[in-house]
C-alpha positions as CSV (number, residue, x, y, z in Angstrom):
1,M,23.5,242.7,-46.8
2,L,25.9,240.4,-44.9
3,E,25.7,236.8,-46.1
4,I,26.6,234.0,-43.6
5,P,28.1,230.9,-45.2
6,S,26.1,227.7,-44.8
7,S,29.0,226.0,-43.1
8,S,29.0,228.6,-40.4
9,I,25.2,228.2,-39.9
10,F,25.7,224.4,-39.6
11,A,28.5,224.9,-37.0
12,I,26.4,227.3,-35.0
13,A,23.5,224.8,-35.0
14,V,25.8,222.0,-33.9
15,V,27.1,224.1,-31.0
16,I,23.6,225.1,-29.9
17,L,22.4,221.5,-30.1
18,A,25.5,220.3,-28.0
19,I,24.7,223.0,-25.4
20,A,21.1,222.0,-25.2
21,I,22.0,218.3,-24.8
22,L,24.5,219.2,-22.1
23,M,21.9,221.3,-20.3
24,Y,19.4,218.4,-20.5
25,F,21.8,215.9,-18.9
26,S,22.9,218.4,-16.3
27,A,19.3,219.0,-15.2
28,K,18.6,215.3,-15.2
29,T,21.6,214.6,-13.1
30,L,20.7,217.4,-10.6
31,I,17.1,216.1,-10.3
32,T,18.3,212.6,-9.8
33,S,20.9,213.6,-7.2
34,N,18.3,215.6,-5.3
35,L,15.8,212.8,-5.4
36,F,18.5,210.3,-4.3
37,Q,19.4,212.4,-1.3
38,Q,15.7,212.8,-0.4
39,G,15.3,209.0,-0.5
40,V,18.3,208.5,1.7
41,T,17.0,211.0,4.2
42,L,13.6,209.3,4.3
43,Y,15.3,205.9,4.7
44,Q,17.3,207.3,7.6
45,Q,14.1,208.6,9.2
46,E,12.6,205.1,8.7
47,D,9.9,206.4,6.4
48,Y,10.3,203.3,4.3
49,P,7.2,203.7,2.1
50,G,8.3,207.3,1.2
51,A,11.9,206.1,0.5
52,E,10.6,203.3,-1.7
53,A,8.6,205.7,-3.8
54,I,11.6,208.1,-4.2
55,F,14.0,205.3,-5.1
56,R,11.6,203.9,-7.6
57,K,11.3,207.4,-9.1
58,V,15.1,207.7,-9.3
59,I,15.3,204.3,-11.0
60,S,12.7,205.4,-13.6
61,I,14.9,208.4,-14.4
62,N,18.2,206.5,-14.3
63,S,17.7,202.8,-14.7
64,T,21.5,202.0,-14.6
65,N,22.1,203.0,-10.9
66,D,22.7,199.8,-9.0
67,V,23.3,201.6,-5.7
68,V,19.7,202.9,-5.8
69,R,18.5,199.4,-6.6
70,L,20.4,198.1,-3.5
71,L,18.8,200.8,-1.3
72,L,15.4,200.0,-2.8
73,G,16.0,196.3,-1.8
74,D,17.0,197.4,1.7
75,V,13.8,199.4,2.0
76,L,11.8,196.4,0.9
77,V,13.5,194.2,3.5
78,Q,12.6,196.8,6.2
79,Q,9.0,196.6,5.1
80,G,9.1,192.8,5.3
81,N,8.7,192.4,1.5
82,L,11.5,189.8,1.2
83,E,10.4,188.3,-2.1
84,S,10.5,191.7,-3.9
85,A,13.8,192.5,-2.1
86,A,15.3,189.2,-3.3
87,E,14.1,190.0,-6.8
88,I,15.8,193.4,-6.8
89,F,19.1,192.0,-5.4
90,G,18.9,189.3,-8.1
91,E,18.5,192.0,-10.8
92,V,21.6,193.8,-9.5
93,I,23.5,190.5,-9.6
94,N,22.4,189.9,-13.2
95,R,23.3,193.4,-14.3
96,S,26.6,193.6,-12.3
97,P,27.8,190.0,-11.5
98,K,30.9,191.4,-9.7
99,Y,29.0,193.5,-7.2
100,A,29.7,191.7,-3.9
101,D,27.2,193.8,-1.9
102,A,24.3,192.5,-3.9
103,Y,25.3,188.9,-3.0
104,L,25.6,189.8,0.6
105,R,22.2,191.4,0.7
106,L,20.6,188.6,-1.2
107,S,22.2,186.1,1.3
108,N,20.7,188.1,4.2
109,V,17.2,187.9,2.6
110,L,17.6,184.2,1.9
111,M,18.6,183.6,5.6
112,Q,15.4,185.4,6.7
113,Q,13.5,183.2,4.3
114,E,15.2,180.1,5.9
115,K,16.9,179.2,2.6
116,R,20.2,178.4,4.2
117,E,21.9,176.5,1.3
118,E,21.2,179.4,-1.1
119,A,22.3,181.9,1.4
120,I,25.6,180.0,2.0
121,K,26.1,179.8,-1.8
122,N,25.6,183.6,-2.2
123,L,27.9,184.3,0.8
124,Q,30.6,182.2,-0.8
125,L,30.2,184.0,-4.1
126,A,30.5,187.4,-2.3
127,K,33.6,186.1,-0.5
128,D,35.2,185.0,-3.7
129,L,34.6,188.4,-5.3
130,L,35.9,190.3,-2.3
131,Q,39.0,188.1,-2.3
132,K,39.7,189.1,-5.9
133,Q,39.1,192.8,-4.9
134,R,41.6,192.3,-2.0
135,Q,39.1,193.4,0.7
136,T,40.6,191.1,3.4
137,E,38.6,192.5,6.3
138,K,35.3,191.7,4.7
139,V,36.6,188.3,3.5
140,D,37.6,187.4,7.1
141,K,34.1,188.4,8.5
142,I,32.4,186.3,5.8
143,T,34.7,183.4,6.4
144,Q,33.8,183.4,10.1
145,L,30.1,183.7,9.3
146,L,30.3,180.8,6.7
147,D,32.2,178.6,9.2
148,K,29.4,179.2,11.8
149,M,26.7,178.5,9.3
150,K,28.3,175.4,8.0
151,A,28.9,174.1,11.6
152,R,25.3,174.8,12.4
153,S,24.2,173.0,9.3
154,S,26.3,170.0,10.2
155,K,24.8,169.9,13.7
156,L,21.3,170.1,12.3
157,S,21.9,167.3,9.8
158,E,23.3,165.0,12.6
159,M,20.0,165.3,14.6
């Protein structure tokens, strides 16, 4: 009878385990990717409740995906749920403080909630981050918007 050394059995077990783990993560990635695409399609079709459900499912599978969180926030804005959207954008900022898009989206929500000073503060933070990232086109647009908002605030305070 052929005897297999215990070190070979251990090596085979490790390889099988590694393959199983790889298959698990591959399947998880494929499922997440398909769901994400389905959510984006529903968003584009303006099926916001459907997109919200899908994006929440993606987040439950992969809690570290900030892009999905931003899209969920966008869906909530489209549904008029500004408080929840602001909360989601705030979570992204807390998780990834250098993510300028989160500040921009939060600023938009704050403007809709008529919280001008907070909106201006978040726009300024986004502008500073984008300057560090050398995204001059976006910086120029934000600068123009900030100038208009500050000018309007000045006019309102003079009244």
